[in-house]
C-alpha positions as CSV (number, residue, x, y, z in Angstrom):
1,X,-25.9,91.3,44.9
2,X,-22.4,89.9,44.9
3,X,-21.2,87.8,47.9
4,X,-18.8,90.5,48.8
5,X,-21.7,93.0,49.2
6,X,-23.7,90.5,51.4
7,X,-23.8,91.0,55.1
8,X,-25.5,89.0,57.9
9,X,-26.9,90.8,60.9
10,X,-28.2,89.1,64.1
11,X,-30.6,91.1,66.2
12,X,-32.5,90.8,69.5
13,X,-35.6,93.0,69.8
14,X,-36.9,93.8,73.3
15,X,-40.2,95.4,74.4
16,X,-43.8,94.5,73.6
17,X,-42.9,92.4,70.6
18,X,-44.8,89.2,71.2
19,X,-48.6,88.8,70.7
20,X,-48.7,91.8,68.4
21,X,-47.8,90.2,65.0
22,X,-44.2,91.3,65.2
23,X,-42.7,88.2,63.5
24,X,-45.2,88.4,60.6
25,X,-44.4,92.1,60.2
26,X,-40.7,91.3,60.1
27,X,-41.2,88.6,57.6
28,X,-43.4,90.8,55.3
29,X,-40.9,93.7,55.5
30,X,-37.9,91.4,54.8
31,X,-39.5,89.8,51.8
32,X,-40.6,93.2,50.5
33,X,-36.9,94.4,50.6
34,X,-35.4,91.1,49.3
35,X,-33.8,90.4,52.7
36,X,-33.1,86.7,53.6
37,X,-33.2,85.3,57.1
38,X,-35.5,84.3,59.9
39,X,-37.3,85.5,63.0
40,X,-38.5,83.7,66.2
41,X,-39.9,84.5,69.6
42,X,-37.7,83.8,72.6
43,X,-39.0,82.5,76.0
44,X,-37.8,85.8,77.6
45,X,-40.4,87.8,75.6
46,X,-38.0,89.1,73.0
47,X,-37.8,88.4,69.3
48,X,-34.6,87.2,67.7
49,X,-33.9,87.7,63.9
50,X,-31.2,87.2,61.4
51,X,-31.1,89.2,58.2
52,X,-28.8,88.8,55.2
53,X,-28.5,91.3,52.4
54,X,-26.8,94.5,51.2
55,X,-25.7,96.7,54.1
56,X,-27.9,99.7,53.1
57,X,-31.0,97.5,52.9
58,X,-30.1,95.9,56.3
59,X,-29.9,99.3,57.8
60,X,-33.4,100.1,56.5
61,X,-34.6,96.7,57.9
62,X,-33.2,97.5,61.4
63,X,-34.9,100.9,61.3
64,X,-38.2,99.3,60.3
65,X,-37.8,96.8,63.2
66,X,-37.4,99.8,65.6
67,X,-40.9,100.9,64.5
68,X,-42.6,97.5,64.4
69,X,-46.2,96.9,63.7
70,X,-49.0,99.0,65.1
71,X,-49.3,97.5,68.6
72,X,-45.7,96.8,69.2
73,X,-43.5,98.9,71.5
74,X,-39.8,98.4,70.8
75,X,-37.6,99.3,73.8
76,X,-34.2,98.2,72.4
77,X,-32.5,96.4,69.6
78,X,-29.2,94.6,70.3
79,X,-27.3,94.0,67.1
80,X,-24.2,92.0,66.2
81,X,-22.6,90.5,63.1
82,X,-24.3,87.3,62.1
83,X,-22.7,84.1,60.6
84,X,-23.5,81.6,57.9
85,X,-24.3,79.2,60.8
86,X,-27.0,81.6,62.0
87,X,-28.5,81.7,58.5
88,X,-28.4,77.9,58.4
89,X,-31.4,77.8,60.8
90,X,-33.6,79.1,58.1
91,X,-36.1,76.4,56.8
92,X,-35.0,74.7,53.5
93,X,-36.3,76.5,50.5
94,X,-37.4,79.6,52.4
95,X,-36.2,83.1,51.6
96,X,-37.3,84.1,55.1
97,X,-38.6,81.8,57.8
98,X,-40.6,82.3,61.0
99,X,-39.2,79.7,63.4
100,X,-40.6,78.1,66.6
101,X,-40.0,79.8,69.9
102,X,-36.8,79.0,71.8
């Protein structure tokens, strides 16, 4: 993937997305697709994630997030363009990180 093809997407997922393995699901699906980034729980009960990759693959990733793992119930996904600063929160050496709750 060339740098010109790479996009960063910042998403906030709302619904029943904590306590159901949602972050592990997102990490597994991202790694399977070659998507870089991170995911973390938020104190308001949502999950926040940043994905970097080819636009078509990011679109697939967002669609997968809408489904979630078996016991999740996704009510909404708010999406915006992400930044390199967003990606910088990823743990050093990780392709995809699961970060602490904020």
